[in-house]
N, C-alpha and C positions, 0 to 999 in steps of 0.2 A: 801354098800348102797343098799337097796332093791328097786326094780322097781315094781310098782303095776300094775297088769293086772287084768281085771275083765270081766266076761261075761256081755253081754248087758242087761240081764233081771233078776237081782236079785229082790226079792219080798218084802223084809223088811229090817229094820235096823239090825235085828238079822242075817238074811242071809248074809248081807254085812260083818259083823264081822266074820261069819263062813267062807265066801269066802276068806277073808284076812288070816285067820289062816291056811286054806288049802294051799293057795299059798305060804306062808312062809315055809311051811314044804314039798312042792312038788317040782318036777323038773321043774315047770313053773317059779320058782323064778330066777331072774337074779341078778347078782352082778356086781360091777365094774370090767371091764376087767383087767386081769393081764398084758396083752400087749396091750397098746392103739393102736387104728386104726389110720392110716393116712387118710387124706381126699381122696386120690386116692383109698384106699381100700374101703372106704364107697361108693364112687362113683361107683366103679366096682360092688360092691354087690347090690347096688340099681337099677341096670339096666338103668342108665341114658344114654342119647344119645348125649346131647349137654352141653357144659359148657362155661360160660362166666366169664372172670375175669375183674373186674373193673379197668380201667387204673388209674394210679397214676402219677402225674407230677415228673419230674426228679430234680426239684428245688422247694424251697418254694413258695407258692402262697398265698398272704394275703387275708383277707376277704374284701369284698366290703364295702367301707366306712371307712375302718380301716386307722388309721394314718400311718400304715406301708405300706400301698398300694400306691406305687408311679406310678403304671401303670393303668390308668383308663380303659384300654381295657382288663384287666385281673383281675380275682378274683377267689376265691374258688367256688363261685356260678357259674360263667360262665364256669370254667372248667368242672364242673359236667354237666351242660346243654349241653355242646359240645361233651362230651365223655361218658356219662352214659345213653343215650337213655331215659331221663326223660320225663314223660308224659306232654304233651302240651309245650315241650321244655322250661320248667321253673321249678324253685324251688318255690313251692306254699307258704311255710312259712319258715323263718329262713335263708334266703340267706346271710344276713349280719354276721351270726354266724358260717360260714363255711370257713375254711382255710386249707392249707396243710403245714405242718411243718416237720422239722427233727424229727426222732423218739426220743422222750424225755427219753426213757428207754435204748437207745443205745444197744439194743439187736441185734445180727446178724440175718438176715432173708433173706432167698432166696425163691422165688416162685418156686413151682414144677408144673409139668403138670399133667393132667388126661390123660386117655386113648384116649380122643378126642383131640389129639394134635393140630388139626388145629384151635381149639377154644381158646388156652391158650397161654400165653407167653412162650418164650424159656426157657429151664431148667436153673435153678441157676441164673436167672435174679435178680439182686439186686434191692430192692424197698427202695429208700432212704427217700421218703416222706410218711407221714401218714395223714390221714384225722382228723382234730381237730374240734370238736363242742364246742362251748362256750355257757354256760348257766348263764346269768347274775343274780345277787342276786334278788330274788323276782319273778323270772319267774317260771311259771307252765303252764299246758295245754294251748297251744298257741292260741287256738280259744276262750279262756275265759279270761285269765290273761292279765293284762294291759301291762306286759313286756314280750317280745318274747324271748325264749331261746331254743337252740337246733334247730331241723329242722324237716320238714315233706314233703316227696315227693314220687312219684311212678316212677319206671323205668321198661321198657319193652324191654330189649336188644334183644329179639327174636320176637319182633313185638306185637302189641296189638290186633290182629285179631285171634290168634290161642291159645286156652286154652290147658293145658297139663294135663296128668293124674297123674303125680307126679312131685315133685319139691324138690330141696335141696338148702338152703340158708346157706352160710357159711361166717364168718368173724372172725377176731381177734379183741377184745376190751380190752382196758386198762383204768383203773381209777387211777388217781394220788394217791400217798401215802397220807393218812389222808383224803381221800374223804369223804365228808359229804353226806350220803345216803338219808337224809330226810326221807319222808314216802315212796318214791319209784319214779321210772321213767320208761319210755318205751325204748325199743331197737328194732332194725329192724327185719323184718321178711318177710312173704309172703302174697299175697292177691290173691284172685280169684274173677271172676265176674267183675263188673264195678268199676274202680277206682272213688273214691269219691261218690260212690252209697250208702254209709253208712258203717256199720261194723266197726265203731270206734266212739268215742265221744258219746256213749249211743245210737247211731242209730243201732238197732239190725239187725242181719242177719235173713232174712226170709226163707232162703233156695233157693230163686230164684234171689236174687239181688247180693249177694256177700258174702265173708267170709274173715277173716284175721287171721293169726297166727303169733304173735310176741313174743318177750321175754320181761320180766320186772324185774327190780331189786326192792328189798324191803329194809327195814332197816337192817343195819349190814352186807350188802353184800348178803343176801339171795335172791334167784331169782327163776323164774318160766317161764313157757310158758303161754302166755296170748292170749286167743282166742275169737273171735266173730264168733260163729257157731249157727245154728238154733235149739237151745234147750232152755228150761226154767228151773227154779229151781225145778219143780216137775218131771222133766224127769228122766229116768233111768240113763242117762249119768251123771247127776249132783248128783246121789247117789253113785258114785265112790268115795271111800275114798281119792283118789289122786286129786279130783276135788273140787274146791270151786266156787259155782255159785252165780251170782248176776244178777237179772233180769234187772237191769238198765244199767249195763255196762258189761265188758267182764268176761270170765270164767278163773279162775286160774287153771293151771294144773301143778302138781308136785312141788308145792311150798316147798322150802327147799332142793329139790334134786340137785339144782344148787347153787353154792356159788362162789362169786367173791373175789379174793384176790387183794386189791389195790396195785399199784406199780409194776405190771407185767402184761404181755399179757396173755389172756385167749382165746383159740380157740373154736369157737362154730360152730356146724354143725347141722342144722335142716332138718330132712328128713321127707317128707310128701307124702302120697298117697291118692288119692280121694276115697271116699266111692263109692262102685259099687255093685248093682245098686243104683241110687240116692235115697235117703230116707233111706237106710240101715245104721246101726250103725257099720260100719266096715272100716271107714277111719283110717289111721294110722299116728302116729307121733313118731319119735325118735329124742331126743336131745342128742348129744355128746359133752361132755366138755373135751377139750384136748385129744380127741380120745376115751374117756370113755363114754359108754352109761349110762346116768343118768336119763332120762325120756323115758318111752315107753308106748304108748297107742295104742289100736287097736279097739276102739269102738267110733270113732269120726264121727258124721254125719255132713260133711262139707256142704252138699247141699241136696235139696229135688227134684230138677230137673236136668235132664241130659244136660241142656243148660249151665251149669256152670263148670268151671275147673280152675286150677291154671293159673294165668295170669302173675304175674311179682313180682318184689321186692317192698316191702313197707319199705322204709327207713325213719323210724319214731323214733325220740328219743327226749325226753323232760321230765321234772319233772312233775308228775301228773299221775292220779288224776285230779279231777274236781273242787277242791275248794282251797282257799288260804293256807290251812294247808299243802298242797303238795309242796308249793313254796320253791325253794332252799334258804337257809339262807345266802349263800355266793356266790360270783362269782366262778364258777368252770368250768371244762372242761372234756371231754371224748375223747378218741382216737380210730380210727379204721384203720384197714389195711387188706390186703388180702380178700377183699370183692368179693365173687363169687356167681353165681347162675347156677344150673344145672337143666335140665328138662328131663323127659322121653318122650315117644311118645305123639303125639297130642291126646287129649281126644276124644272119640267117642261121638258125641253130639246127643241128642235125646229129644224129648218133654216128659214131664211127668217123672215118677219115673223109667222108664226103663222096666216095665213089659210088654214085647211084643212090645214096641215102636220101630218105624223104626228109624235108625240112619241117621244122616246128613253126607254126603260125603264131604262137604266143610266146612271150618271154618266159624265161625259166624262173620259177619262184624258189625261195629257200636256198639261195646260194650261200647263206652264212651258216649252214648247219655245222660245218667243221671249223667254225671261227675260233674255237678255243684250243684247237689242237696244238698250235705253235705260237701262242700269244707271247711267250717269253723267248722266242728265237728270232733275234732281229739283226744281227750283224751281217 
């Protein structure tokens, strides 16, 4: 599988085709690795300095309101709020669709550590429970559809006042055998800037408010990275053959480079680094599937001001899409385990685009001031 890299400034459709042909024939072309990388190898290569492993319960935890929940003081939602450093100490949407269950695929799994051993669980710690999200029939974009399915929340395990220069979000995901993909749905990723400041649900990134980078499945298990970054359909970024732009919603990156096989676990690692200086089109994204590099981009303008950096985990998963055609036609579920987030050094903050601007020596406080602006815009 070929990974497409492109200079930031092609000048025409002809030039784009020529660039693609050159890359296919040059040493810049990348292919699937013969020897897949472990997450620890990716962590070490990426220069990360801290790692967080999302706690999982040691026994099943039912969803709030479920007939199986006999303990009113415990639920999947409460476990996340108490252990995952969720923004506002709450699950904004879909709390009743969250539970923890035995691994339905019964595959042996042991968590391993990164080089930052103080931040992770002990080697070979068995994880018995996995996170289960339920998507009722007819559910789609939870801010619009009449039926809620999946969930949407933010988590900041390293605090909400320090933006970071780079981030890696990792998790294993599994779709049941016979999963009905519908037209597509969202999967977790990363966010920068202000939580709920936009950058989802059609509220565009301005370069100064926020950005998001998630994954998304499409029909038949095809998948992609899905970004809200400050570009429009006429930008050079959107002329990249690996990018599909939509001025109303997010940008699709590497569609078809990722493929999900139902009935088994897939490991995903998203590695991202901020564009520097702000406004330059040199931000990076690498997506690894089961240790193989499948998407690689080096021309992403995440921001236009030096006051924005990677902030935390955007755990967002639902069917959609912004209209009923995206609704799941059946009751279904998706499973997650081994959720982790790694960060690099704190971002150097500065006003403007960074051309001679002075940096701030302390983290920015109050980055959640706009948190309620778009709390109901999530597709």
